SERO-4910 file (N, C-alpha, C, O; in steps of 0.05 Angstrom, whole numbers):
BEGIN
 pado doro    nc1    nc2    nc3   cac1   cac2   cac3    cc1    cc2    cc3    oc1    oc2    oc3
  Met    A   -250   1067    526   -250   1048    509   -272   1030    500   -285   1016    515
  Gly    A   -275   1032    478   -301   1016    467   -310    987    472   -294    972    482
  Arg    A   -328    980    468   -339    951    473   -327    937    449   -325    947    427
  Val    A   -320    912    457   -308    894    439   -328    878    417   -351    874    425
  Ser    A   -325    871    398   -341    859    380   -346    831    390   -330    821    406
  Gln    A   -369    817    380   -378    791    388   -355    768    380   -350    747    392
  Ala    A   -343    780    355   -319    756    344   -297    765    364   -281    747    370
  Gln    A   -293    787    374   -266    786    389   -273    776    420   -257    763    433
  Ala    A   -300    784    431   -303    771    452   -300    737    453   -294    725    474
  Gln    A   -305    725    430   -306    700    430   -275    684    425   -269    661    431
  Ala    A   -259    705    412   -232    700    409   -221    706    434   -204    689    439
  Asn    A   -224    723    452   -217    728    480   -220    707    496   -201    698    508
  Arg    A   -248    694    498   -254    671    517   -239    645    505   -234    629    522
  Arg    A   -231    637    478   -215    618    471   -190    625    482   -177    608    493
  Arg    A   -181    651    481   -154    650    490   -151    648    521   -130    639    531
  Val    A   -173    655    537   -172    647    569   -176    616    574   -164    604    592
  Val    A   -191    605    561   -189    578    563   -164    564    552   -155    545    564
  Asp    A   -155    573    531   -131    559    525   -110    561    545    -95    542    552
  Thr    A   -108    586    554    -86    596    573    -89    578    600    -70    567    612
  Ala    A   -120    578    608   -124    563    630   -115    534    633   -104    522    652
  Ser    A   -123    527    608   -120    496    600    -89    491    608    -84    473    624
  Arg    A    -69    505    598    -44    501    598    -32    511    627    -12    499    636
  Leu    A    -43    531    642    -36    544    668    -44    519    688    -28    507    702
  Phe    A    -74    514    685    -77    492    707    -65    469    704    -62    457    725
  Arg    A    -55    456    683    -36    435    682    -14    443    692     -5    425    706
  Glu    A     -2    460    691     27    470    699     26    477    728     44    469    743
  Gln    A      9    491    736      9    497    762    -14    491    784    -12    493    808
  Gly    A    -37    485    769    -60    473    788    -81    495    791    -74    518    794
  Thr    A   -105    486    791   -130    501    788   -128    522    814   -145    540    812
  His    A   -115    523    834   -116    541    854   -102    572    840   -102    592    854
  Leu    A    -93    574    818    -81    595    805   -104    616    805   -126    610    797
  Ser    A    -98    645    816   -116    667    814   -129    674    790   -120    668    768
  Val    A   -152    687    793   -160    699    764   -149    719    758   -152    725    735
  Ala    A   -134    737    773   -120    753    768    -91    749    750    -85    762    729
  Asp    A    -75    729    761    -59    719    746    -60    708    720    -44    712    702
  Leu    A    -84    691    718    -93    676    695    -93    698    675    -78    700    656
  Met    A   -114    717    683   -121    736    663    -96    750    652    -92    752    628
  Lys    A    -80    759    670    -52    772    664    -38    758    643    -26    769    625
  Ala    A    -41    729    646    -21    711    626    -37    710    603    -26    703    583
  Ala    A    -67    716    603    -81    711    577    -78    743    562    -84    748    538
  Gly    A    -66    761    580    -60    787    563    -92    807    563    -98    825    547
  Leu    A   -107    797    584   -135    805    586   -136    822    618   -119    818    635
  Thr    A   -155    839    622   -162    846    649   -172    833    665   -184    814    655
  His    A   -172    835    691   -189    819    711   -215    823    707   -230    803    711
  Gly    A   -227    846    700   -255    849    697   -263    837    674   -287    829    673
  Ala    A   -244    833    653   -258    822    629   -262    791    633   -273    779    614
  Phe    A   -255    777    656   -260    749    662   -287    751    670   -298    730    664
  Tyr    A   -306    767    683   -331    764    691   -349    768    667   -373    763    665
  Lys    A   -333    780    648   -358    787    621   -359    754    608   -377    746    594
  Gln    A   -339    740    616   -337    712    598   -348    688    614   -360    670    603
  Phe    A   -344    690    642   -350    669    654   -367    673    679   -362    694    692
  Ala    A   -387    658    686   -400    661    710   -386    656    738   -394    666    759
  Ser    A   -364    639    736   -345    635    764   -322    622    754   -321    611    732
  Lys    A   -303    623    773   -277    611    763   -282    579    761   -267    565    746
  Glu    A   -300    568    775   -307    541    772   -313    533    747   -307    511    737
  Ala    A   -328    555    735   -347    547    709   -320    545    688   -320    527    672
  Leu    A   -297    564    690   -273    565    675   -258    536    681   -249    525    661
  Val    A   -255    525    705   -243    502    711   -257    482    696   -244    464    685
  Asp    A   -283    481    694   -298    459    679   -294    463    652   -294    443    638
  Glu    A   -290    484    640   -287    487    610   -258    481    603   -251    471    581
  Ala    A   -240    490    624   -210    485    613   -207    452    616   -195    439    598
  Thr    A   -216    441    635   -209    416    638   -221    398    607   -208    383    593
  Ala    A   -246    406    604   -259    394    582   -239    400    558   -234    382    542
  His    A   -230    423    554   -214    431    530   -181    420    530   -168    417    509
  Ala    A   -172    415    555   -146    400    559   -155    370    547   -146    363    525
  Ile    A   -175    354    562   -180    330    552   -180    331    529   -162    319    517
  Asp    A   -203    345    513   -211    339    487   -186    341    466   -182    326    447
  Glu    A   -172    364    475   -145    364    460   -124    341    461   -112    335    441
  Trp    A   -122    328    484   -106    307    490   -118    279    472   -103    263    460
  Val    A   -141    278    473   -152    251    460   -152    259    434   -148    241    418
  Arg    A   -157    282    424   -154    281    395   -131    284    381   -129    279    357
  Ser    A   -106    293    399    -79    288    387    -76    258    390    -61    247    373
  His    A    -88    243    407    -78    213    403    -90    200    382    -79    182    369
  Ala    A   -118    212    376   -131    194    355   -113    206    328   -104    189    313
  Ala    A   -108    227    324    -92    235    303    -68    220    294    -61    215    271
  His    A    -52    213    323    -31    194    324    -37    170    312    -21    160    295
  Phe    A    -60    159    320    -65    131    313    -66    126    280    -59    108    266
  Glu    A    -82    158    271    -87    152    238    -56    152    232    -48    132    221
  Gln    A    -44    166    236    -13    172    228     -2    144    226      9    138    205
  Asn    A     -4    126    245      6     99    244    -11     82    228    -15     59    236
  Gly    A    -20     90    209    -35     73    188    -55     54    208    -59     31    200
  Gly    A    -68     61    229    -92     53    241    -81     25    260    -96      9    271
  Arg    A    -53     25    261    -43      4    273    -41     10    301    -23     26    309
  Arg    A    -58     -2    316    -59      6    348    -33      0    364    -25     15    382
  Asp    A    -20    -25    356      1    -35    373     25    -10    370     36     -2    390
  Ala    A     31     -1    347     50     19    336     47     44    351     64     57    363
  Ala    A     18     51    347     12     77    366     12     79    390     14    100    402
  Gln    A      9     54    403      9     52    432     41     53    441     48     65    461
  Arg    A     58     41    426     86     43    431     94     70    429    109     77    447
  Asp    A     89     88    413     96    115    407     85    130    430     99    148    438
  Leu    A     63    124    443     50    140    461     64    130    487     70    149    501
  Ile    A     70    108    496     85    103    516    110    115    517    118    126    539
  Asp    A    128    116    491    154    127    493    150    154    494    166    164    510
  Ala    A    131    173    480    130    198    486    120    206    516    129    226    528
  Tyr    A    101    190    526     91    193    552    111    195    574    112    212    591
  Leu    A    130    171    569    149    175    589    175    182    584    194    168    591
  Ser    A    177    204    572    196    217    559    206    242    584    191    248    602
  Ser    A    229    251    581    237    271    600    226    302    586    224    323    599
  Glu    A    220    300    561    208    322    548    182    325    562    177    347    572
  His    A    164    305    564    136    309    574    133    308    605    113    315    618
  Arg    A    155    300    615    158    307    648    163    335    652    152    347    670
  Asp    A    181    346    637    190    371    637    170    397    628    175    420    632
  Asn    A    149    386    616    129    406    598    102    398    607     86    388    592
  Ala    A     96    404    634     67    396    647     45    417    630     23    408    623
  Ala    A     52    441    623     28    460    611     18    443    585     -6    443    579
  Asp    A     37    429    569     27    419    545     25    392    551     24    377    532
  Gly    A     24    383    572     27    344    574     -2    341    580    -21    356    575
  Cys    A     -2    316    593    -27    299    595    -43    311    623    -34    314    646
  Pro    A    -66    316    615    -82    329    635    -89    310    652    -96    318    674
  Val    A    -90    283    647   -100    263    665    -85    266    688    -95    270    710
  Ala    A    -50    263    683    -36    268    709    -31    295    714    -20    298    736
  Ala    A    -36    314    702    -31    342    713    -55    353    730    -51    369    748
  Leu    A    -76    346    726   -101    352    738   -115    333    764   -133    338    779
  Ala    A    -99    311    762   -113    289    778   -118    299    809   -140    295    818
  Ala    A   -100    311    824   -101    320    848   -126    343    852   -141    343    872
  Asp    A   -128    361    831   -149    382    831   -174    374    824   -194    385    833
  Val    A   -176    352    806   -201    341    800   -213    327    822   -237    328    828
  Ala    A   -192    312    836   -198    298    860   -213    309    885   -227    297    901
  Arg    A   -206    338    882   -219    353    904   -243    368    895   -250    387    909
  Glu    A   -256    361    872   -275    377    861   -301    351    874   -301    327    879
  Pro    A   -325    375    875   -348    352    883   -354    334    855   -346    339    832
  Glu    A   -369    312    865   -377    290    845   -393    303    824   -389    296    801
  Asp    A   -413    323    828   -428    333    808   -418    357    792   -432    371    777
  Arg    A   -392    360    796   -380    379    776   -376    370    749   -370    346    745
  Glu    A   -378    387    729   -374    383    701   -345    378    699   -340    361    682
  Ala    A   -321    387    713   -297    385    706   -288    355    715   -271    342    703
  Arg    A   -305    343    742   -298    313    745   -313    293    724   -304    271    719
  Arg    A   -336    301    714   -348    282    694   -329    283    669   -326    262    656
  Thr    A   -318    305    661   -305    306    634   -275    295    639   -264    282    622
  Tyr    A   -265    301    661   -237    280    669   -242    252    668   -227    238    654
  Thr    A   -264    242    683   -273    215    687   -274    203    661   -263    181    658
  Gln    A   -288    214    639   -292    208    612   -265    204    600   -259    181    592
  Gly    A   -247    224    598   -219    225    590   -203    205    602   -183    199    589
  Val    A   -206    192    623   -192    172    636   -199    143    623   -184    124    617
  Ala    A   -230    146    621   -238    120    610   -232    119    578   -224     98    569
  Glu    A   -234    141    563   -222    145    535   -193    133    527   -187    120    506
  Leu    A   -175    142    551   -146    137    547   -140    111    554   -120    100    544
  Ala    A   -157     99    573   -150     75    584   -158     55    562   -142     36    558
  Ala    A   -182     56    548   -193     44    526   -172     43    499   -170     23    485
  Tyr    A   -157     67    496   -140     70    478   -118     55    482   -110     45    461
  Leu    A   -105     49    503    -88     32    517    -91      2    522    -73    -14    529
  Ala    A   -119     -3    518   -128    -35    516   -112    -49    497   -108    -35    477
  Pro    A   -102    -74    495    -93    -84    474   -112    -93    453   -134   -102    458
  Ala    A   -100    -89    427   -121    -93    405   -129   -122    404   -148   -127    389
  Asp    A   -120   -139    415   -129   -167    413   -142   -179    439   -149   -202    440
  Ala    A   -146   -161    463   -160   -168    482   -183   -167    480   -193   -152    462
  His    A   -202   -183    499   -234   -186    494   -243   -178    525   -232   -182    546
  Gly    A   -264   -166    522   -283   -157    545   -271   -142    567   -258   -121    563
  Asp    A   -274   -152    590   -263   -140    617   -236   -143    616   -224   -126    628
  Glu    A   -220   -165    602   -193   -165    609   -176   -144    595   -156   -134    605
  Gly    A   -187   -136    569   -175   -113    557   -177    -91    568   -159    -74    567
  Gly    A   -202    -87    582   -202    -64    596   -187    -59    620   -177    -38    623
  Glu    A   -186    -81    638   -165    -78    656   -135    -78    650   -117    -73    666
  Glu    A   -132    -86    623   -103    -79    615    -97    -52    609    -76    -41    617
  Gly    A   -118    -40    594   -117    -12    591   -114      6    612   -100     26    609
  Leu    A   -126     -1    633   -126     13    661   -103      7    675    -92     26    686
  Val    A    -92    -16    676    -67    -18    685    -44     -7    669    -24     -4    683
  Arg    A    -40      1    645    -25     10    628    -28     39    638     -8     48    648
  Leu    A    -55     56    638    -53     81    647    -44     88    670    -30    108    672
  Cys    A    -51     72    691    -46     75    716    -12     78    719     -1     94    733
  Thr    A     -1     62    705     30     55    706     40     84    689     58     97    698
  Leu    A     29     90    669     41    116    657     41    139    671     60    154    675
  Val    A     14    143    682      4    169    701     25    166    723     43    182    726
  Gly    A     19    144    739     38    139    767     71    145    762     84    156    779
  Ala    A     81    135    737    106    138    730    113    169    729    131    179    743
  Leu    A     95    184    712    101    211    703     98    229    730    113    249    732
  Leu    A     80    223    750     75    237    771    103    239    793    111    258    806
  Leu    A    115    208    792    133    202    809    159    219    796    174    232    810
  Ser    A    163    216    766    186    227    758    184    252    759    207    262    761
  Arg    A    162    272    758    162    297    764    167    304    790    184    322    793
  Ala    A    156    292    813    162    297    836    193    293    847    201    304    867
  Thr    A    208    276    832    235    271    838    252    284    820    276    281    824
  Gln    A    245    299    799    254    313    778    283    329    793    281    340    815
  Gly    A    306    329    778    331    337    787    344    311    800    368    312    806
  Ser    A    334    293    803    352    269    817    352    247    794    336    248    775
  Pro    A    371    230    796    379    204    778    350    192    778    339    187    757
  Leu    A    337    186    803    315    170    802    295    179    782    285    161    769
  Ser    A    289    201    778    271    215    760    275    197    731    257    183    721
  Asp    A    297    199    722    296    184    696    298    158    701    287    144    683
  Glu    A    309    145    723    306    114    732    275    106    722    268     92    703
  Ile    A    258    122    744    227    117    740    214    119    714    194    105    710
  Leu    A    224    136    694    212    137    670    221    112    654    204    100    640
  Ser    A    245    105    656    265     82    644    249     52    652    245     35    635
  Ala    A    244     49    677    231     25    687    206     22    681    199     -1    678
  Ala    A    185     42    679    161     40    673    163     36    644    148     17    637
  Arg    A    177     49    622    172     46    598    182     17    591    168      3    576
  Ala    A    206      7    601    214    -26    593    187    -42    601    178    -60    587
  Ala    A    176    -32    625    154    -52    635    131    -52    616    119    -73    611
  Leu    A    124    -28    605     97    -27    589    107    -35    558     91    -47    543
  Met    A    130    -30    550    137    -37    523    138    -66    521    132    -76    499
  Glu    A    145    -84    543    142   -116    545    112   -119    536    108   -132    515
  Thr    A     92   -109    548     66   -122    543     51   -104    520     27   -110    517
  Ala    A     62    -81    501     52    -66    480     56    -81    459     49    -72    437
***
């Protein structure tokens, strides 16, 4: 089998990062390199031609997931004509839906990667990128008319409510409590949005 072109190697790398981004959100970063590469449709050996280590892939996949999530919400804000309150209500409604609960692979990386990132050393790129994503999402959720620290605190409270409700709903999935958690958190957040 011949060598792949540089363009094909870049396409393969993007495929691995995209696959890892989805699978890490769905299954966690403990997923084996062999399983990850199989899901990407590539050989295990190809991994080491693309990445120095699995940790390097975790860093890059975390950054990819956070960036993808932030960009999608920035675009959603634009679709709402720049109306922050409408965009926030739409985000809250979509975030606390059964569809989001049931689809971790394409869902919020803040919720999906929290436990894995918490186990990473503080100097890791995955943790830095994750922390930046949390700050950006909290800022996005801050009330448009809030000033100073009060706005930042409200954004953090909203984010904590969203993430906590999603995690609890996923953990209780299959029981009536799962949907009750989503509904209760949605109602509480919609009162303040």
